[in-house]
C-alpha positions in Angstrom: 91.5 109.9 106.4 94.9 109.3 108.0 95.2 108.8 111.7 98.7 109.6 112.9 98.4 109.8 116.7 100.2 107.4 118.9 97.7 104.8 120.2 96.9 104.6 123.9 95.1 102.2 126.2 96.2 99.0 124.4 94.0 96.0 125.5 93.3 92.5 124.4 90.2 90.4 124.8 89.5 89.0 128.2 88.8 85.7 126.4 92.4 85.4 125.3 93.5 84.5 128.9 97.3 84.4 129.0 97.7 83.5 125.3 100.3 85.4 123.3 98.8 84.8 119.9 96.3 87.6 120.0 95.7 91.1 118.7 95.4 94.2 120.9 93.3 97.3 120.2 94.3 100.8 121.2 92.6 104.2 120.9 93.6 106.9 118.6 91.7 110.2 118.0 88.9 109.4 115.6 89.4 105.6 115.5 91.2 102.5 116.7 94.7 100.9 116.2 95.4 97.1 116.0 98.7 95.2 116.6 99.9 91.7 117.0 100.9 90.7 120.5 103.6 88.3 119.1 105.4 91.2 117.4 104.4 94.6 118.9 107.6 96.2 117.4 106.3 95.5 113.9 103.8 98.3 114.3 100.1 98.7 114.0 97.4 99.7 111.6 94.6 102.2 112.2 91.0 102.4 111.3 88.6 105.4 111.4 85.6 105.1 113.8 83.2 104.2 111.0 85.6 101.6 109.6 86.1 100.1 113.1 82.3 100.0 113.8 81.7 98.3 110.4 84.4 95.7 111.2 83.0 94.9 114.7 79.4 94.7 113.3 80.6 92.2 110.6 82.2 90.1 113.4 79.1 90.1 115.4 76.9 88.7 112.5 79.5 86.0 111.7 80.7 87.4 108.4 84.2 86.0 108.9 83.2 82.7 110.3 84.7 79.8 108.4 
């Protein structure tokens, strides 16, 4: 599935405080968009709602913890 809408409502984690080395998440129809706060002009990638849900669930169970 390709998501081609322009993302809206960009936000970053409240835990990031005033840091600039973060990612932001925006909404697109049917999913989410992610971009780097250090280089917003570089663009963003999108994920469908099921992809985004799976990613967030993996984070919550520590799948990416080092």
